[in-house]
ROSE-4610 file (N, C-alpha, C; in Angstrom, 1 decimal, always signed):
// ROSE-4610
residu = [M/M/M/H/H/H/T/T/T/S/S/S/V/V/V/K/K/K/N/N/N/L/L/L/T/T/T/Y/Y/Y/I/I/I/E/E/E/N/N/N/K/K/K/I/I/I/K/K/K/K/K/K/V/V/V/T/T/T/N/N/N/N/N/N/F/F/F/P/P/P/T/T/T/I/I/I/I/I/I/A/A/A/V/V/V/S/S/S/K/K/K/N/N/N/F/F/F/G/G/G/E/E/E/E/E/E/N/N/N/I/I/I/I/I/I/P/P/P/L/L/L/L/L/L/S/S/S/F/F/F/G/G/G/H/H/H/K/K/K/H/H/H/F/F/F/G/G/G/E/E/E/N/N/N/K/K/K/V/V/V/Q/Q/Q/E/E/E/C/C/C/A/A/A/K/K/K/K/K/K/W/W/W/N/N/N/E/E/E/L/L/L/K/K/K/Y/Y/Y/K/K/K/Y/Y/Y/E/E/E/N/N/N/I/I/I/K/K/K/L/L/L/H/H/H/M/M/M/I/I/I/G/G/G/K/K/K/L/L/L/Q/Q/Q/T/T/T/N/N/N/K/K/K/V/V/V/K/K/K/E/E/E/C/C/C/M/M/M/K/K/K/H/H/H/F/F/F/D/D/D/F/F/F/I/I/I/H/H/H/S/S/S/L/L/L/D/D/D/S/S/S/K/K/K/K/K/K/L/L/L/A/A/A/K/K/K/K/K/K/I/I/I/Y/Y/Y/E/E/E/E/E/E/E/E/E/I/I/I/K/K/K/Q/Q/Q/N/N/N/K/K/K/K/K/K/I/I/I/K/K/K/I/I/I/F/F/F/I/I/I/Q/Q/Q/V/V/V/N/N/N/I/I/I/G/G/G/Q/Q/Q/E/E/E/N/N/N/Q/Q/Q/K/K/K/S/S/S/G/G/G/T/T/T/N/N/N/I/I/I/L/L/L/E/E/E/L/L/L/E/E/E/E/E/E/L/L/L/L/L/L/L/L/L/Y/Y/Y/C/C/C/Y/Y/Y/S/S/S/L/L/L/K/K/K/L/L/L/D/D/D/I/I/I/I/I/I/G/G/G/L/L/L/M/M/M/C/C/C/I/I/I/P/P/P/P/P/P/N/N/N/E/E/E/K/K/K/N/N/N/T/T/T/K/K/K/K/K/K/Y/Y/Y/F/F/F/S/S/S/Q/Q/Q/M/M/M/T/T/T/Q/Q/Q/L/L/L/K/K/K/N/N/N/Q/Q/Q/F/F/F/N/N/N/L/L/L/E/E/E/N/N/N/L/L/L/S/S/S/M/M/M/G/G/G/M/M/M/S/S/S/S/S/S/D/D/D/Y/Y/Y/L/L/L/D/D/D/A/A/A/I/I/I/E/E/E/C/C/C/S/S/S/S/S/S/N/N/N/F/F/F/I/I/I/R/R/R/I/I/I/G/G/G/T/T/T/L/L/L/I/I/I/F/F/F/G/G/G/E/E/E/R/R/R/K/K/K/Y/Y/Y]
num = [1/1/1/2/2/2/3/3/3/4/4/4/5/5/5/6/6/6/7/7/7/8/8/8/9/9/9/10/10/10/11/11/11/12/12/12/13/13/13/14/14/14/15/15/15/16/16/16/17/17/17/18/18/18/19/19/19/20/20/20/21/21/21/22/22/22/23/23/23/24/24/24/25/25/25/26/26/26/27/27/27/28/28/28/29/29/29/30/30/30/31/31/31/32/32/32/33/33/33/34/34/34/35/35/35/36/36/36/37/37/37/38/38/38/39/39/39/40/40/40/41/41/41/42/42/42/43/43/43/44/44/44/45/45/45/46/46/46/47/47/47/48/48/48/49/49/49/50/50/50/51/51/51/52/52/52/53/53/53/54/54/54/55/55/55/56/56/56/57/57/57/58/58/58/59/59/59/60/60/60/61/61/61/62/62/62/63/63/63/64/64/64/65/65/65/66/66/66/67/67/67/68/68/68/69/69/69/70/70/70/71/71/71/72/72/72/73/73/73/74/74/74/75/75/75/76/76/76/77/77/77/78/78/78/79/79/79/80/80/80/81/81/81/82/82/82/83/83/83/84/84/84/85/85/85/86/86/86/87/87/87/88/88/88/89/89/89/90/90/90/91/91/91/92/92/92/93/93/93/94/94/94/95/95/95/96/96/96/97/97/97/98/98/98/99/99/99/100/100/100/101/101/101/102/102/102/103/103/103/104/104/104/105/105/105/106/106/106/107/107/107/108/108/108/109/109/109/110/110/110/111/111/111/112/112/112/113/113/113/114/114/114/115/115/115/116/116/116/117/117/117/118/118/118/119/119/119/120/120/120/121/121/121/122/122/122/123/123/123/124/124/124/125/125/125/126/126/126/127/127/127/128/128/128/129/129/129/130/130/130/131/131/131/132/132/132/133/133/133/134/134/134/135/135/135/136/136/136/137/137/137/138/138/138/139/139/139/140/140/140/141/141/141/142/142/142/143/143/143/144/144/144/145/145/145/146/146/146/147/147/147/148/148/148/149/149/149/150/150/150/151/151/151/152/152/152/153/153/153/154/154/154/155/155/155/156/156/156/157/157/157/158/158/158/159/159/159/160/160/160/161/161/161/162/162/162/163/163/163/164/164/164/165/165/165/166/166/166/167/167/167/168/168/168/169/169/169/170/170/170/171/171/171/172/172/172/173/173/173/174/174/174/175/175/175/176/176/176/177/177/177/178/178/178/179/179/179/180/180/180/181/181/181/182/182/182/183/183/183/184/184/184/185/185/185/186/186/186/187/187/187/188/188/188/189/189/189/190/190/190/191/191/191/192/192/192/193/193/193/194/194/194/195/195/195/196/196/196/197/197/197/198/198/198/199/199/199/200/200/200/201/201/201/202/202/202/203/203/203/204/204/204/205/205/205/206/206/206/207/207/207/208/208/208/209/209/209/210/210/210/211/211/211/212/212/212/213/213/213/214/214/214/215/215/215]
x = [+22.3/+22.2/+21.1/+20.3/+19.2/+19.6/+18.0/+18.6/+19.2/+18.6/+18.6/+20.5/+20.8/+22.4/+23.1/+22.6/+23.5/+23.4/+22.1/+22.0/+23.3/+22.9/+23.7/+25.4/+25.9/+27.4/+27.3/+26.9/+26.6/+27.3/+26.3/+26.6/+27.6/+27.8/+29.5/+30.4/+30.4/+31.3/+31.7/+30.4/+30.0/+30.9/+30.6/+31.2/+32.7/+33.1/+34.7/+35.6/+35.0/+35.4/+35.7/+35.0/+34.7/+35.4/+35.5/+36.1/+36.9/+37.7/+38.1/+37.6/+36.5/+35.9/+35.0/+34.7/+33.0/+32.1/+31.0/+29.7/+29.1/+28.1/+27.3/+26.6/+26.5/+24.9/+23.5/+22.4/+21.8/+20.4/+20.2/+19.0/+17.8/+17.2/+15.2/+14.8/+13.9/+13.0/+11.8/+11.4/+9.9/+9.2/+7.6/+6.9/+7.8/+8.8/+9.2/+9.0/+9.2/+8.7/+9.8/+10.2/+11.2/+11.7/+11.2/+11.4/+12.5/+12.3/+13.1/+14.8/+14.4/+15.1/+16.2/+15.7/+16.4/+18.0/+17.7/+18.8/+20.0/+19.8/+20.6/+21.5/+20.4/+21.0/+21.9/+21.7/+22.3/+23.3/+23.7/+25.0/+25.3/+25.4/+25.3/+25.7/+24.3/+24.0/+23.7/+23.9/+23.5/+22.6/+22.7/+22.1/+21.0/+19.8/+18.4/+17.6/+16.8/+16.1/+14.5/+13.8/+12.6/+11.7/+10.6/+9.8/+8.9/+8.2/+6.9/+7.4/+7.0/+7.8/+6.5/+5.3/+4.6/+5.3/+5.3/+5.9/+7.3/+8.2/+9.1/+9.1/+8.3/+7.8/+7.5/+6.8/+6.0/+7.1/+7.8/+8.8/+9.8/+10.7/+11.9/+12.4/+11.4/+10.9/+11.7/+11.6/+12.1/+13.3/+13.5/+15.1/+15.7/+15.8/+16.7/+17.4/+16.8/+17.5/+17.7/+17.1/+17.6/+19.4/+19.2/+20.5/+21.5/+22.4/+23.6/+24.2/+23.8/+24.4/+23.4/+22.5/+21.5/+21.3/+21.7/+21.1/+19.8/+19.2/+18.0/+17.8/+17.7/+17.2/+16.3/+15.3/+14.3/+14.2/+14.3/+14.7/+12.7/+12.0/+11.4/+10.3/+9.6/+9.1/+8.9/+8.6/+8.5/+7.7/+6.3/+5.5/+5.8/+5.6/+6.5/+5.6/+4.4/+3.5/+3.8/+5.2/+5.5/+6.9/+7.3/+9.0/+9.1/+8.3/+8.7/+8.6/+7.8/+7.8/+9.2/+9.5/+10.5/+12.1/+11.7/+12.9/+13.5/+12.3/+12.5/+13.0/+12.9/+13.2/+14.4/+14.5/+15.3/+16.6/+17.8/+19.4/+19.7/+18.8/+19.2/+17.9/+18.4/+17.0/+17.5/+17.3/+17.3/+17.2/+15.9/+14.7/+14.2/+15.7/+14.9/+14.6/+13.6/+13.5/+13.2/+12.5/+12.1/+12.7/+12.8/+12.8/+11.7/+10.3/+9.7/+9.8/+10.2/+11.2/+12.0/+13.0/+14.3/+14.2/+13.2/+13.0/+12.0/+10.8/+10.5/+11.5/+12.3/+13.6/+14.1/+14.6/+15.3/+14.3/+13.5/+12.9/+12.8/+12.4/+12.4/+13.8/+14.8/+16.1/+16.1/+15.7/+16.0/+14.8/+13.7/+13.1/+13.1/+14.0/+14.5/+15.6/+17.0/+17.8/+18.7/+18.4/+18.8/+19.5/+20.6/+21.1/+20.7/+20.6/+20.0/+20.8/+21.4/+22.4/+21.2/+21.9/+20.8/+21.4/+20.6/+20.4/+19.8/+20.0/+18.9/+19.1/+17.6/+17.1/+17.2/+17.6/+17.8/+16.7/+15.9/+14.9/+15.9/+16.7/+17.7/+17.5/+16.3/+15.6/+14.5/+14.2/+13.5/+11.6/+11.7/+10.2/+9.4/+7.7/+7.0/+6.6/+7.1/+6.1/+6.7/+8.4/+9.2/+9.2/+9.9/+10.0/+11.9/+12.1/+13.6/+13.8/+14.7/+14.6/+14.7/+14.7/+15.4/+16.7/+17.1/+18.7/+19.6/+18.5/+18.7/+18.4/+17.7/+17.6/+18.2/+19.3/+20.4/+20.6/+21.2/+22.4/+21.4/+20.6/+20.0/+18.5/+18.8/+18.5/+19.4/+20.7/+21.8/+22.0/+22.3/+22.7/+21.5/+20.5/+19.3/+19.5/+19.6/+20.0/+21.1/+22.2/+23.4/+23.3/+22.1/+22.0/+21.5/+20.4/+20.1/+20.3/+21.8/+22.8/+22.8/+22.2/+21.7/+22.8/+22.5/+24.0/+23.7/+24.1/+24.0/+25.6/+24.9/+26.1/+26.3/+25.1/+25.4/+24.0/+23.9/+22.9/+22.4/+21.2/+20.6/+20.1/+19.4/+18.8/+17.9/+16.8/+16.6/+15.9/+17.2/+16.9/+15.7/+15.3/+14.6/+14.9/+13.1/+13.4/+13.7/+15.2/+15.8/+16.8/+17.1/+18.6/+20.0/+20.0/+21.4/+21.0/+20.8/+21.3/+22.7/+23.7/+24.9/+24.9/+24.6/+24.5/+24.2/+22.6/+21.9/+23.3/+24.0/+24.4/+25.8/+26.4/+27.5/+27.0/+25.8/+25.8/+25.3/+25.4/+25.3/+26.4/+27.4/+28.7/+29.4/+29.4/+29.5/+28.9/+27.7/+26.9/+27.4/+28.0/+28.2/+29.8/+31.0/+32.0/+31.7/+30.9/+30.5/+30.5/+29.3/+29.3/+30.3/+31.2/+32.1/+31.6/+30.5/+29.7/+30.8/+30.7/+31.1/+30.7/+28.9/+28.3/+27.4/+27.1/+26.0/+25.2/+24.3/+22.8/+22.3/+23.1/+22.2/+22.3/+21.7/+21.9/+20.9/+20.4/+19.4/+19.8/+18.5/+18.8/+19.4/+19.1/+19.3/+20.3/+20.9/+21.6/+22.9/+23.4/+23.8/+25.0/+25.8/+27.0/+27.3/+26.8/+26.6/+27.0/+26.3/+26.2/+27.8/+28.0/+29.2/+30.2/+30.2/+31.1/+31.3/+30.4/+30.2/+30.4/+30.7/+31.2/+30.0/+28.8/+28.4/+28.6/+28.7/+29.0/+27.8/+26.3/+25.7/+24.5/+24.1/+23.5/+22.5/+21.1/+19.9/+19.2/+19.1/+19.1/+17.9/+17.1/+15.9/+15.8/+15.2/+15.1/+15.8/+16.7/+18.2/+18.9/+18.6/+18.7/+17.4/+16.2/+14.9/+13.9/+14.3/+13.3/+11.9/+11.3/+10.2/+9.3/+8.6/+7.4/+6.5/+5.6/+4.2/+3.0/+3.8/+2.8/+3.2]
y = [-9.6/-8.4/-7.6/-7.4/-6.5/-5.6/-4.5/-3.1/-2.4/-2.1/-1.6/-1.3/-2.2/-2.7/-2.5/-2.6/-1.9/-0.4/+0.6/+1.1/+2.2/+1.6/+2.3/+2.1/+1.0/+0.8/+1.9/+2.3/+2.8/+4.5/+5.2/+6.1/+6.2/+5.0/+5.1/+5.6/+4.8/+4.7/+6.1/+6.6/+7.7/+9.1/+8.8/+10.0/+9.6/+8.7/+8.5/+9.1/+9.4/+10.2/+11.7/+11.6/+13.6/+13.9/+12.7/+13.4/+12.7/+12.9/+11.9/+11.6/+12.5/+12.9/+11.8/+10.8/+10.2/+10.4/+10.9/+10.7/+9.9/+10.0/+8.8/+8.6/+8.1/+7.8/+7.5/+8.5/+7.8/+7.2/+5.8/+5.3/+6.0/+6.7/+6.8/+6.2/+5.3/+4.0/+4.5/+6.0/+5.7/+5.2/+4.9/+4.4/+3.2/+2.5/+1.5/+0.2/-0.8/-2.4/-2.6/-3.6/-4.7/-5.3/-5.8/-6.3/-5.7/-4.4/-3.6/-2.7/-3.0/-3.1/-3.9/-5.2/-6.2/-6.3/-6.4/-6.2/-5.5/-4.2/-3.4/-3.7/-4.3/-4.4/-5.4/-7.1/-7.7/-7.6/-6.4/-6.0/-4.9/-4.8/-4.1/-2.5/-2.2/-0.7/-0.5/+0.6/+0.2/+2.3/+2.9/+4.5/+4.5/+4.4/+4.5/+5.9/+6.4/+7.7/+7.6/+8.0/+7.9/+9.2/+9.5/+10.9/+10.7/+9.5/+9.3/+8.0/+8.8/+8.2/+6.8/+6.5/+5.8/+4.3/+5.0/+4.0/+3.4/+4.1/+3.9/+2.5/+2.7/+1.8/+0.5/+0.8/-0.4/-1.4/-0.6/-1.4/-1.9/-1.1/-1.2/-1.8/-1.9/-2.4/-4.2/-5.1/-6.5/-6.1/-5.2/-5.5/-5.0/-4.0/-3.1/-4.3/-5.6/-6.4/-7.4/-7.5/-8.7/-8.3/-7.0/-6.8/-5.9/-6.1/-5.2/-3.7/-2.9/-1.7/-0.6/-0.7/-0.1/+1.4/+2.4/+3.4/+3.9/+4.8/+5.4/+6.5/+7.6/+9.2/+9.4/+10.4/+11.0/+12.2/+11.9/+13.5/+14.4/+13.8/+14.5/+15.3/+16.5/+17.5/+16.4/+16.5/+16.3/+16.9/+16.9/+17.5/+16.9/+18.0/+17.3/+16.6/+16.1/+15.1/+13.8/+13.6/+12.2/+12.3/+13.3/+13.0/+11.6/+11.2/+10.4/+9.2/+8.9/+7.9/+7.8/+9.0/+9.3/+8.6/+9.0/+8.6/+7.2/+6.4/+5.2/+4.5/+4.6/+4.3/+5.0/+6.4/+6.4/+7.1/+7.0/+7.6/+8.9/+9.6/+10.9/+11.6/+13.1/+13.7/+15.0/+15.1/+16.1/+17.5/+17.4/+18.3/+19.3/+19.3/+20.4/+21.6/+22.6/+24.1/+25.0/+24.5/+25.5/+24.8/+26.5/+26.1/+24.9/+25.2/+24.2/+22.7/+22.1/+21.4/+20.6/+21.8/+21.2/+21.2/+21.8/+21.3/+20.4/+19.6/+18.6/+17.1/+17.5/+16.4/+16.0/+17.1/+17.4/+16.6/+17.0/+16.0/+14.2/+14.1/+12.9/+12.4/+13.0/+12.8/+11.7/+13.0/+12.8/+11.4/+11.0/+10.0/+8.7/+8.9/+7.8/+7.4/+8.3/+7.6/+7.8/+8.7/+8.7/+9.5/+9.9/+11.1/+10.8/+11.8/+11.7/+12.4/+12.1/+13.2/+14.3/+15.5/+16.2/+17.1/+17.5/+18.6/+19.5/+20.7/+21.5/+22.4/+22.1/+22.4/+23.9/+24.4/+25.6/+26.1/+26.8/+27.5/+28.1/+27.5/+28.3/+29.2/+29.1/+29.6/+30.8/+30.9/+31.6/+31.5/+29.8/+29.8/+29.2/+29.8/+29.8/+28.5/+27.5/+26.0/+24.9/+25.9/+24.8/+25.3/+23.8/+23.8/+24.6/+24.9/+25.1/+26.6/+26.4/+28.0/+29.1/+30.2/+31.5/+31.4/+31.7/+32.1/+33.0/+34.1/+35.2/+34.8/+33.5/+33.2/+31.8/+31.1/+30.2/+30.4/+31.2/+31.2/+31.4/+32.0/+32.1/+30.7/+29.8/+28.7/+27.6/+27.6/+27.0/+26.9/+28.6/+28.8/+28.1/+27.7/+27.2/+25.9/+25.3/+23.7/+23.6/+24.4/+24.4/+24.2/+25.0/+25.3/+24.1/+23.4/+21.6/+20.8/+20.9/+19.9/+19.2/+19.4/+18.7/+17.9/+17.3/+16.7/+17.4/+19.0/+19.4/+19.3/+18.2/+18.3/+18.5/+18.7/+19.9/+20.8/+20.9/+22.1/+20.8/+21.0/+20.0/+21.8/+21.2/+22.0/+21.4/+22.1/+21.2/+22.7/+22.8/+23.9/+24.8/+25.5/+25.6/+24.8/+24.1/+23.4/+24.0/+24.9/+25.3/+25.1/+25.1/+25.0/+25.0/+26.1/+26.6/+26.2/+25.5/+24.4/+24.9/+25.0/+24.8/+26.3/+27.6/+28.5/+28.8/+27.6/+27.4/+26.6/+25.8/+24.9/+25.5/+26.6/+27.0/+27.9/+28.6/+30.0/+28.9/+27.6/+26.0/+26.2/+26.0/+25.4/+26.7/+28.3/+29.3/+29.4/+29.2/+28.8/+27.8/+26.8/+25.5/+26.0/+26.9/+27.0/+28.5/+29.2/+30.6/+29.9/+28.4/+28.3/+27.1/+26.8/+25.8/+24.4/+24.4/+22.5/+21.7/+20.6/+19.3/+18.9/+19.0/+18.0/+19.0/+18.6/+18.7/+18.3/+18.2/+17.0/+18.1/+17.3/+18.2/+17.2/+17.4/+16.9/+15.5/+15.6/+14.1/+13.6/+13.1/+12.6/+13.1/+14.6/+15.5/+16.4/+16.4/+17.2/+16.6/+15.4/+15.3/+15.4/+15.7/+15.6/+17.2/+18.0/+19.8/+19.8/+18.8/+18.8/+18.7/+18.0/+17.1/+18.0/+18.5/+19.6/+20.7/+21.0/+22.2/+21.4/+20.2/+19.7/+19.3/+18.5/+17.9/+16.5/+16.1/+14.7/+13.9/+14.2/+13.2/+13.8/+12.8/+12.6/+11.7/+12.0/+11.4/+11.0/+10.2/+9.2/+8.4/+8.8/+7.6/+7.4/+8.5/+7.4/+6.7/+7.4/+6.9/+5.3/+5.7/+3.9/+3.2/+3.3/+2.7/+2.9/+3.5/+3.9/+4.7/+4.9/+6.0/+5.3/+6.3/+5.7/+6.1/+4.9/+4.5/+5.8/+6.2/+7.0/+8.1]
z = [-16.1/-14.6/-15.1/-13.7/-13.8/-14.5/-15.1/-15.8/-14.9/-13.4/-12.6/-12.3/-12.2/-11.9/-13.2/-14.1/-15.5/-15.8/-15.2/-15.3/-13.8/-12.9/-11.8/-12.6/-12.6/-13.0/-14.6/-15.6/-16.8/-15.5/-14.9/-14.4/-13.5/-12.6/-11.8/-12.7/-14.2/-15.3/-15.5/-16.0/-16.4/-14.9/-13.9/-12.8/-13.0/-12.8/-12.5/-13.5/-15.0/-16.4/-15.7/-14.7/-14.4/-13.6/-12.5/-11.0/-9.9/-9.4/-8.5/-7.1/-7.0/-5.8/-5.9/-5.9/-6.5/-5.0/-5.4/-4.4/-4.3/-3.0/-2.6/-3.7/-4.4/-5.1/-4.6/-4.1/-3.5/-4.6/-4.5/-5.7/-5.3/-5.6/-5.2/-5.9/-4.8/-5.1/-5.1/-4.6/-4.2/-5.6/-5.4/-6.1/-6.8/-6.8/-7.1/-6.0/-5.9/-5.3/-5.1/-4.3/-4.0/-5.5/-6.1/-7.7/-7.8/-8.1/-8.9/-7.9/-6.1/-5.5/-4.8/-4.9/-4.3/-5.7/-6.6/-7.6/-7.2/-7.1/-6.7/-4.8/-4.0/-3.1/-3.0/-3.5/-4.6/-4.7/-5.8/-6.2/-4.8/-4.1/-2.9/-2.4/-3.5/-3.5/-1.6/-1.1/+0.3/+0.2/-0.4/-0.2/-0.9/-0.6/-1.3/-0.6/-1.6/-0.9/-1.0/-0.5/-0.5/+0.3/-0.3/-0.2/+0.7/+1.0/+2.0/+3.5/+3.9/+5.7/+5.2/+4.9/+5.3/+4.4/+3.0/+1.7/+2.6/+2.9/+3.3/+4.4/+5.5/+6.8/+6.2/+5.0/+4.3/+3.7/+2.7/+1.7/+2.1/+3.2/+3.6/+5.0/+6.2/+7.1/+7.1/+6.5/+6.5/+5.8/+4.6/+3.6/+4.6/+5.3/+6.5/+7.1/+7.4/+8.4/+7.4/+6.5/+6.0/+5.3/+4.6/+4.1/+4.9/+5.2/+6.2/+5.9/+6.4/+6.3/+5.5/+5.0/+4.3/+4.6/+4.2/+4.3/+4.1/+4.6/+4.3/+3.7/+3.1/+3.1/+3.0/+3.6/+3.6/+2.7/+1.6/+0.3/+0.3/+0.7/+0.4/+1.6/+1.3/+2.5/+3.4/+4.9/+5.7/+6.9/+7.2/+8.0/+9.3/+10.3/+11.9/+12.7/+11.9/+12.8/+11.9/+10.8/+10.4/+11.1/+12.2/+11.9/+13.2/+14.3/+14.9/+14.6/+13.4/+12.2/+11.2/+10.8/+10.3/+10.9/+12.0/+12.9/+13.0/+12.9/+13.4/+12.2/+11.3/+9.5/+9.2/+8.8/+7.6/+8.6/+8.0/+8.9/+8.1/+7.5/+7.1/+6.6/+6.9/+6.6/+5.4/+4.3/+3.3/+3.2/+4.1/+4.0/+4.9/+6.0/+7.1/+6.6/+6.6/+6.3/+7.5/+8.8/+9.3/+11.0/+11.6/+13.4/+13.9/+13.1/+14.2/+13.6/+12.2/+12.1/+13.0/+13.1/+14.0/+14.8/+15.9/+17.5/+17.3/+16.5/+16.9/+16.7/+15.5/+14.8/+16.4/+17.4/+18.9/+19.5/+19.9/+20.6/+20.5/+19.3/+18.8/+18.6/+19.1/+19.1/+20.5/+21.2/+22.9/+23.4/+22.6/+23.1/+22.6/+20.9/+21.1/+21.1/+21.7/+21.8/+20.4/+19.6/+18.2/+18.0/+17.3/+16.3/+15.0/+14.3/+12.7/+11.8/+10.6/+9.8/+9.1/+9.0/+8.3/+7.3/+6.7/+5.4/+5.8/+5.3/+5.4/+4.3/+3.6/+2.3/+1.9/+1.3/+0.7/-0.5/-0.9/-1.5/-2.3/-3.7/-4.1/-5.1/-5.9/-6.9/-6.2/-5.0/-4.3/-4.9/-5.1/-5.6/-4.7/-5.1/-4.1/-4.2/-5.0/-5.0/-4.3/-4.0/-3.4/-1.8/-1.4/+0.0/+0.5/+1.4/+1.3/+2.8/+2.9/+3.9/+3.0/+2.9/+2.1/+2.6/+1.6/+1.6/+2.6/+2.5/+4.1/+5.3/+5.3/+7.1/+7.2/+6.3/+6.5/+7.6/+8.0/+9.1/+10.7/+10.5/+11.5/+12.1/+10.7/+10.7/+11.5/+11.0/+11.3/+12.9/+13.3/+14.3/+15.5/+15.3/+16.0/+16.0/+15.1/+14.7/+15.6/+15.7/+16.3/+18.3/+18.3/+19.6/+19.9/+19.2/+19.5/+19.4/+19.1/+18.5/+18.2/+17.0/+16.1/+15.0/+14.0/+13.3/+11.7/+11.6/+10.4/+9.6/+8.5/+7.5/+6.5/+6.2/+4.9/+4.1/+3.2/+2.7/+1.2/+0.8/-0.3/-1.0/-2.8/-2.9/-4.4/-4.7/-5.6/-6.6/-7.7/-9.0/-9.0/-9.5/-10.7/-11.7/-12.2/-13.5/-14.7/-14.8/-16.2/-17.0/-17.8/-18.2/-17.2/-17.0/-16.5/-15.1/-14.3/-13.2/-13.0/-13.5/-12.6/-12.0/-12.2/-11.3/-10.2/-9.9/-8.5/-7.7/-8.4/-7.7/-7.3/-8.2/-7.7/-6.6/-6.2/-5.4/-3.8/-4.3/-3.2/-2.7/-3.4/-3.2/-2.6/-2.6/-2.1/-0.9/-0.4/+1.0/+1.4/+0.8/+1.9/+2.3/+1.4/+2.1/+2.8/+2.8/+3.9/+5.4/+5.5/+6.5/+7.3/+6.3/+6.6/+7.0/+6.0/+5.6/+5.3/+5.3/+4.8/+3.2/+3.1/+2.2/+1.5/+0.4/-0.9/-1.1/-0.7/-1.6/-2.5/-4.2/-4.7/-6.0/-7.5/-8.4/-9.3/-9.5/-10.3/-11.5/-12.0/-13.8/-14.4/-14.7/-15.4/-15.3/-14.0/-14.2/-12.9/-12.5/-11.7/-11.9/-13.1/-13.8/-13.5/-13.8/-13.2/-11.4/-11.2/-9.6/-9.1/-9.8/-8.6/-9.3/-10.7/-11.1/-10.3/-9.3/-8.7/-7.0/-6.9/-5.9/-4.5/-5.3/-4.2/-4.3/-3.4/-3.0/-2.5/-2.8/-2.6/-3.2/-4.6/-5.6/-5.9/-6.0/-5.8/-7.3/-7.5/-9.3/-8.8/-9.2/-9.3/-11.0/-12.1/-13.4/-13.9/-14.1/-14.7/-14.0/-12.7/-12.5/-13.0/-12.4/-12.2/-13.7/-14.2/-15.3/-15.4/-16.1/-15.7/-14.8/-13.4/-12.7/-13.7/-13.4/-13.7/-13.7/-11.8/-11.4/-9.9]
């Protein structure tokens, strides 16, 4: 059994011990090649995350036709000039954070006759260096997205890099409930169990599955 499959199985077993509501595990395959991804595909894993549109196009073009029902998640910052290409390859966008980006996605949905599932990224720690909409502007952005009939399925966050991430995850749960949304995309290799305890149902795991990135 390939190391990535062993690691994924270990994570799945660990999750089953803490919850009956099993989350979608997004295997974050950025900077990893086919030799790391194919064992997971052969094992039957369906959900993968990438940070860059160009890398996704190069890596997944053939794999998505070779393996059925693959779902690709855009989890990195998305520039408006990359939306057209993004829409061709991804099934989910986790990083909508502005009206400008929302409008561009709407326009491309019409042009490509394709709907995409979207998470709004919230800057839950109010950090200047991170993307995401301000909490105080979330309702306005949501209403704008609904006016465009975008398929907003939940909220996403990357909490501050500190020990107490659970407090930020709890805030995200409150926001999800406040705006009657179904899903939360939060939790990575270092804090996914805390995220699951706070009702996250999409977790983004890279290092624990594939190992440390070399670049």
